[in-house]
N, C-alpha and C positions, 0 to 999 in steps of 0.2 A: 623490313621497313614497312610502315603502314602506308597504304595508298588511299588517297581520297577517292570516293565514288565519283564517277563521271556524271555531271549534271548538265543537261541541255535545257535551254529555255525554248519551249515550243508554243505555238499559238493555237487557239481554238475559240469557240463561242459557247457560252452557257446554253444548254438545250432546254432548261426547265421552263415550266409554264408561267412565265413572268415577262412583262412587256420590256424589261431592260435588256434581255438577251446580251449579257455583258461580254465584251471582248476580253479574252483571258490570256495571260502569260503563265505557262505551266512548267514547273520543274519536272523534267523527265530524268529519272535516275537510272543510269546504266541501261537505258532502253527498256526497262522492265517494270518500273513502278513510278509513281508520281510523288512529289513532295508538295511544296507550297504552291498555292494557286493565287494569282494576283490579278487585279483589273489592269488592263493594258492602258498605258498613257498614250499609245499611238492612235487609239480610236477616240475621237473627240467627244462622243456622248458618254462612254464609260469613264473616260478621263481619269483612269488609274484607280477607280473605286469599285469594289465588289462586296457583296454582302458576306457576313461572317460565316454563314453555313456553307457557301461555295468556296470560300477561302480555305475551309477545312475539308475539302473534297477527298483528300487522301483517306480520311476517316471513313468515308462512304465506299469508295471504290475498292479499298483493300479490307473491307469489313469481313470478319471471320464468318458471319452468318449469310453471306451471299449464296444464292443457289448456284450449284456447280454442275449438276447432272440432271437429265430427264428423270422423271419419277411418275409412277402409277399409284393411284390410291388403292390401299389395301384394307382400310377400315371404313366405318360409316362416314358420310359426308360431314366435313367440318372437324373430324377427329384428329387431323394432322398425321394420320398414319399412311405412309408412302413407302414404296420400295423402288430402288434405282433400276432403271431399264436403259437400253441403248437408244440412240437417236433413231435408228431404223425401226426399232420396235414401236417407239412413240409415234413417229410420223405415219407408219403403216396403219396403226390402230386409229389414229385421228382420221385419216383418209377413209378408212373402212366405215367408221361411224358416221361421218358426214355423208358418204354415199348412201348408207342405209337410211338415214333420215330423209334424204332427197327422194329415194325410191318410194318410201312409205307416205310421206307428207308433202312432197314437193320441195323444190330448191329453196323456196322462201322460208322453210323451217330451219334453215341454217342462218345464223346472224353473227357475222364478224363485228366485234365491238371494240372500240379503242378510244383514246383521247390524247391528251397533251403531256403525258409523262416525258416525252421528248417532243420538241418543236421542230426537229429536223424533218424536212419534207419527205425524204426517202423512207426513213424508219417510222414516221408517223402515218403517212398517207398511203403507203404501198398496200395496206390491207384492203383498201377500196378496189384495187385492181383484182384481187381474188374475188371479192363480192360481185364486181361487174362482169367478169368473165364467166363465173359460175351461175349468175342470176340469183345469187343469194339475196336475202333481205338487205336493203341498203340502210345506211346509218345517217341520221340527222343529228349533228352535234349541237346541243342546246344548253349544255350545263353551265356555260361560262359567258360567252361574248354576245350572243344574239341581241339581247335586250338593249345593251349599250350601243351596239353598232347601228341598229335601226334608228334609235333615238337621235344619234348624231347625224346620220345620213339623211334623215327626213328633213333636216334643216339645211344642210350644206349641199346635198345631192350626192355626196360620196364620203367615204371614210378616210379623210385626210385633213390635216390642219397645218398650223404654223410649225416651223422647225422647232422641235422641243428645246434645242440649245438656246433659243431666244429667251428662255426664262432668265438666262444670265444677263440680259440687257433690259430686263423689265423693271418697272418701278413698283408694281404690285403683282404678286403671284398668288392666285387664288387656287388652292388645292382642295378640290371638291369631291367628296365621296370616295376618297382613296387615302390610304395610310402608308405613304411611300417609305417612311422609316422602316416599316415592317416588310413592304412588298416591292418597292421600286426605288432602291436607295439612290439611284442616280438622279432622280427628280430633285432630291434634296441637295445633291452636289451643285446643280445649276441654280437652284433657288438661293442657296447659301452664298453662292458666288455673287449674285445680284445684291444680296443684303450687304456683303462685305465691300464690294466695289462701288455700289451706287446708293447704298442706304435704302434699298428696296424694302418694302413691307411684305410679309408673308401672311396670308389669311388661310385658315383651315376651316372647312365646313364638314361636319361629321356628326355621328350619333353618339360618340363618346369622346372623352378627353384622352385620346390616344397619344402615342409617342410623337406623331407629327404635330398634333394640335398643341402639345406642350412646348414646341419650339416656335409656334406662330405668334405674330404680333396681334392679329385679329382672330378671335376664336368664336365660331358660331356653332353652338351645340343645339341640335334639334332632335325631334322625335323621328324614328324610322318611318319612311314613306311620306314625309311632308316637305321634301325639298322643292317640289313644284310650287307649293303655296309660298314658300320663302322666296323663290325666284320671281314669282309674279309680284309680290309686294316690293321687291327691290326695283323691278321695272316700273311699277306704279310711282315710286319716289323719283326715279330718273326722269320720267315724263313730267311729273308734277313740279319738280324743282329746276327744270330747264337743262338737264344733263343729256337729254336725248339729242343725238346728232341728226337733225332733220334733213340736212342735205344728203348725208350718207344714206339715211333711211329711204329717201325718195329715189335715189339712184340704184341702191343695191338690194332692197327688200320688197316683199310682195304686197303687204297690206298694213303699213304702219299706222294709218288712221284707224283702221278697224281694231288693231291691237290696242292702241291707246284707249279707245272707247271701251273695249272689253276689260281692260285693267283698271278702269275707274273705280270699280267696286272691290278690287283686290288690294285692299289697303293694308298697311302694316298691322293694324288692329285685327283685321280678318286673319291674316297669316299668323299672327302671334297666338291667337286662340287655337289654331290647328297645330302649329309646329312647336310651341313652347318657347320660341325665341322672343325676348322682350322687344317691344316696339322700338325703343331707343337704339337697340343693337341692329335691328333691321335698317333703320334710317341711317345710322352711322356707317354701316357697311355700304349702303347704296351711294352715299356721298363720297366715300373713299374711292369707289369704282368710278363714279361720275367725274371726279376731279383728277383722275389719273389716266391719261391717254394710253400709256404703256401698261395696260392691265392684261395679264396673261392668265387665261382660265385653263388650268390643268385638270381635266375632268376624268374621273375614274370609273371603275366597274361597280364599286360597292353600292352606291346609291341607286343603281339600276336593278339590283337583285331584289326586286319588289314587284308586286302585281301591277303597279303603275310606273315601273321603271323606265320604259321607253319615253313616256310622257315627261318624266322627271328630267331625263337627259336633255330632251328637246327644250324644256323650259329654261334650264340652266344655260344652254347653248345660245338662247335668244338674247341674253344680256349683252354680250359684246357686240351683237348686231345693233342693239338699241343705241349703244354709246359710240359705235363706229370704231371700236378698238382694233378691228381687223386692219385698219389703214396703216398702223404704226408698227415699226420694228419693236419686238417685245410685247406686242398686243395681239389680241385675238384669242383663239382657242385651239386646244389639241386634246385628242383622246387616243387616237391610234392611227397608224399609217397604212392600214390594210390596202388601200386603193393604189398605192404607189408601186407595189412590187411587180404586179402584172406577171406573176409566174404562170406559165403554161404547164400544168402538171399532168397533161394528157398521157404521157408515157408512164409516169409513176402510178397514176390511178386507173389507167386503162379506159379512158373516156370513150374510145372507139368501140368498146365492147358493152357500154352501158345501155341497158334497156329501161327507158323511162317509165315503162308500165310496171316494173318491179316495185313492190311496196317499199316505203321509206319509214323506218321505225324511229321514234323519238328517244334519244339517249336518256333523257331525264325520267322517262316513264318506264324504265327497265323493271321496276317492281310490278307495275300493272301488267306489263307485257308477259313477264314470266309467271304471273298468276292467272293468266288466261283472260284478261279484260278484252272483250271483243273490240271495243272502240280503239284501245291502244294498239291492238293487233291489226287494225284496219280491216277487220272482219275476214282476216286471212287465217292460215294454218297456225298452230301453236309453234313456238320456238322450241326445237328439240335438240339443237347443238349450237355451241358457241366457241369462237376463238377470241380471247381477250388479250389485248396488248396495250401497254402504256396507261393503264388506269386501274383503279381499285374500287369498283362500285359497291362492294360489301361495306365500305366505310363512307365513301363520298357521295353516293347517290341519295336523293331524297326518298321519303317514305320507306324507311329502313325496315319496318315491320313486313311490308310486302316484298322487299328485296330479299330479306332472309327467307321468307316462305318460298319464294321462287327459286332461289339457289339451292334450297334443300330438296328439291324435286329429284327423286331417284330416276325419273325418265328423262332428265336433262343431262346431256353429255357436254361437259365443259372442259375446255383447254385454256390454261392461263400461262402466258409467256411472261416471266417476271424476273426481277433481280433479287427479290427477297420473298420469304414466305409470308406474304400479306394475308389479310383476312379473306380476300377473294381467292388467292391461291389455295388456301386451306380448304376451300369448298370444291376444288377442281377434281376432275377424274385423271387428267394428265397435267403435270406441271413441267414447263420447259424453262431452262436457265437462259437469261438474256444478258447481252452485253450492255455496257454503259457507254456514254458518248465518246470517251477517249479511246474506245476499243473498236470503233468503226468509223467510216467516212459518212459525212452527211452535208446537207445544204441548209443554211439558216437565214432567217431575216429577223429584224427586231421590230416587234409591234409598237414599242414605245419610242423608236427612233427611226433612222433612215439608212441603216447599213445592211448589206447582204454579205455572206461569207461562206467559205467552205471550211468545215471542221474536219480535219484529217485524222485518220487513225494514228494514235501516238504509241500505244502499247498493245500487247496481245491480251486477250481476256483470260481469266482464270478458268481452270477446269475445262468443261465442255460447253461453255456459254456460246450461244450463237446469236447473231443479230436478227432483228425482225425480218429483214430482207432474206436472209438465209433460210429462215423458217418458211417464209412464203414461197421461196423457190422449191424447197423440198416438198411442200404440200402441193404446189402447182403441178409438179411432175406426177405425183401419185393420183391427183384428182383429174388429170388430163386437162388442166387449165392452160390453154395455149395462148401466149401473148409475148411479144418481144421483150416486155419489161421483166419477165421471169428469167430471161436468158442473159440479162445484162448485169454487170457488177454495179455496186453503188456509185463508183466513180463514173461509169458510163451513163448511168441514169442522171447523175448531176450534170454531166457535160451536155447530154441531149436536152435536158430541161432548160439549162442556161441558153443554149442556142435557140430553142423554140421560143424562148421568152425575150429574145433580143438583148441578152446580157453577156454576149460573147461566149467564151468557153471556160472550162474548168482551170486551165493553166493561167489564163489572164486574171481570173478572180483570185486564185491563190497568190499571185504576185501582189495583188492589191491588199491582201489580208482581209480588210473590212472595207468594202466599197461603199462610198457615200453616194446615194442616189436621190438626195433631197431635191425636189423641184425648186425652181427659182423663186425669188421673193414674191413676185406678182402672182404666180400660180398658187403658192402656199397661202397667201393672204387673200386669194380670190379677188384681186383688184381688177381683173378682166371679166369678172362675173363668177357667180357660183355655178355648181355643176348641174343644176336643173336646166331643163330646156329653155326656160325663160331667163336664165342667168341670174336669178334672184335668190337671196336667202329666203326660205319659206317659214314665216311665222305660222302660216296656216298649213297644218300637216295633213297630207293625203295618206292616211293610214291604210286605206284600201289598196294603194298601189305603192308600197314602200320600194325604195331603190335598192334594197338589199334583203335577202332572206326569202323563205317560203311564206307567202302572205296568207291571210285569212285564218290565222290561228288565234285561239282564245277569243274573248269578247271584244274583238277589234272594232266592231261597229259602235261600241259605247265610248270609244276613246274621244277625248276633247280635241277638236281641231286646232284651237288656239291654246297657248300655254295656260295651264290651270292645275289645280289640285284635283286629281282624279280619285274619287273616294271608293276605290275598289280594293284597297288594302284590307288585310285581315285585322280589322279593328278589335281592340281589346273589348271584352264584355264582362258581365258579372261573373260568369263561370271561368273566364280566362282573362284576368285583369292586367296581365303584363304583355308587353311586346318584346319579342326576342330577335336579336340579330346574331348571326354566327360569323363573326369577323375573322380575317386571317391573322395568324400569329407571326412572330418574327423568325422563329427558328425551324418551323415546319413550312413546307410549301405543298398545300393540299395534304397528301399523305407521304410525299417524299421527305426524307430526312427524319421520319418517325423512328428510324432504327439507329440513328447515330447517337452515341452517348452524350456528346456535348449539347445537341439539340434537346434531347430528353431531359438533361439536367437543367437546362435553362427554362424549359416550359413547365416542368413539374407536372403535377396531377391535373386532370381536367377540372376547371372551375368556371363559375359564372359570376359576373360582376352585378351587384345589386345595390341600389342606393341605400345608405344607412337608415333613412327614415322608413323606407319600404321594409327593410329587414326588421327594424324595431317593431313595426306594426304586426309582423308575422312571428315575432319572438325568435328570430334567426340571428345567431351570433356568427362573427367572422370565423371562417374555417370549419363551420358546421356542415355536415352533409345535408343536401337538399335534393328534392325530387321535383323536376319540371315535367309537366304533362299537358297534353291536349287530346283531341279525338284521334290523332294518329298513333300516339304512343307515349312512352315515358322514358326519362333518363335521370340518373342520379349522379351528382358531382358535388364539388365543394363550393360553398358560398364565399365570395370575396367582396367585402364591403367597400364601396367605391362611390364617391360623391361626384364623379365626372360623367354622370348620366342624368338625364331627366327622370323625374319620378315616373314609375311605371315601365321603365325600359330595362331590359336585361341584355348583357353582352357575354357571349361565350366565345372566347378567342380560340382559334386553331381547330383543325380536324384531328382530334386525338383518336387513336384506335378505339374501337368499341370495347375491347378488353381492358383498356385503361380506366374506363368508367366503372363506378361501383355498380355491380350487377351486370356489367358487360353489354349495356345498351348505349350506343353513342348518341351524339347530338342530333344526327339526322333522323332519329326516330320522330322528331318533331316537325321536320320540314316537309312541305308539300310538293307535288309534281304536276299541279294544274298548269295547262299551257298559258304562258304569259303572252298577251297580245302585243304586237300583231304577228310576230314571226316565231313565237315559241321561246322557251327559256325556263329557268328554274328560279323561284323567288325565295332564295335561301335566307334573306334577311327580313322576311315578312311573315311573322308567325305570332299568333296569340297563344299564351300558355298560362297555366296556373303554377304556383310555387307552394311547396310545403316542406316542413322538416322531414327528412328521410326517416322511414321506420327503421328500427334497429335490425 
């Protein structure tokens, strides 16, 4: 008699680098494998919806190409030639090489490097404990969030806003600088609910007619790096036509009269010339906002990945302060809830062992650091050894020509702890196999919502895969790195962190599944004052003293104090007549899911969107191979004729592997690593390039 496999529904949280941090219901089959993954209806933000790539997670976790055993390089760097070794051999060699680098060049010559391949606090941030205890070079994470965070916090005083579920009771949802159909599917869940139940309108503001804009009622298509000009013209109209809430401005904002005077010359005509948005569209959008009390500004990361990105976020954020939309349910703004978690990660990261005199190296400048740039190295010793977890810099980091050169150094000892043989892993001396999120315990929060949760281990990992924490424990013992965090299990670390953070213990959080910690309405809407000392929303930004991040980076002294178009972007010129943005795709998440067949099939080969008129002027046909270039490098990919961009704008969706590009050079050959003011960051969507037909 045939017996049906035993299927249990277990719960977890998606760990990937996405603000949605979806609550998951997972089919666990016979306690050994997983089946279908669904969004949980029990958690009110996820609301039963999850993106297609995570729904197919079985395809990833049970992929035949997963790394299963430790390996040592046997051929030239990048050759992909490795031989299997034991875990003891691997960890012994790593510890010996780290100690050797420390003896010859000092502890700062070792640089633990990581990012958000998992957003779990234990598995993501534990590597900082090793750096702190050993006095290795510390890590400044700049590649994603800094620019947006400081741009929001400079206005409100902290990184928190309206309950994102209030989109569902809004009358106008403005989705600005983010493409949630591709990147945060739950934003669309709540926006569509408002449209269905209230007849709400959806406005989308972006640099191309993406999948979100295609579903919008109001479409604002602008040129990259010009959002600040558009925002200023909108506020000009709001003041000019009587839509500014002067009572709200007087009570809750710092300098409304000065702002109004400043905006007098920031007319729709002025902004149109900069942004490409017609005057009538600017005015119609401003009137829609001015006439709708319940206007919800859902602000994203995309429009901040520019050299003027922090100023652009601040300018957009000022609009609901001018109208007083913060007063109303379904009104105001939201970007991220970073400030509400208040997690004390001291035990996970070893804060008690941190030496603030140890240098901090900028994640985005890894190419410069590994090629010996003295400024990037803070005039310290060269980096001679690295441990890399949760990231793939050989593909995702800017200035890829320098990154490749640095990783090819024979005197650089590199360890990569990974799930697949990524392009970074191929450059390693030692490769270690890593667990996935259903194969270990961790603690999660949702940047795009208000829930915290424990993600419990559901199944055993394949082969000899070990978690990040287990690797750090093994290295800690061999390197004589003494700290209580190395002696604790992940569950013990979670429990201690929750208790230190005032969130109870692990058992109580597991009972809650996904605990809602959204502040009350008055707090979320800043009705008792904003988070600055004067309780005001700040139109006048004090970029010298930002409330978040390491200050004084980039040309911060040149930043406009009042909302404006800051002309620091990499403007097109005669030699580089196009502006390029590298926007996220739907089926890849950075370079996660690059290996799953369904994602590969949907994304196809690397391509670049180009306006048909621009293509015609260059004699380029749809589907033809083209080369893009600038002073940093070149890449070759396929032209996709697309009239959903402004003339002179190019869009390359997704981070495809370098090897998928014609010639093996990826899109980040073109992106720069200059520090973005005022707290650092990478301007991935701010590039000037030339385009030509590819040579045969």
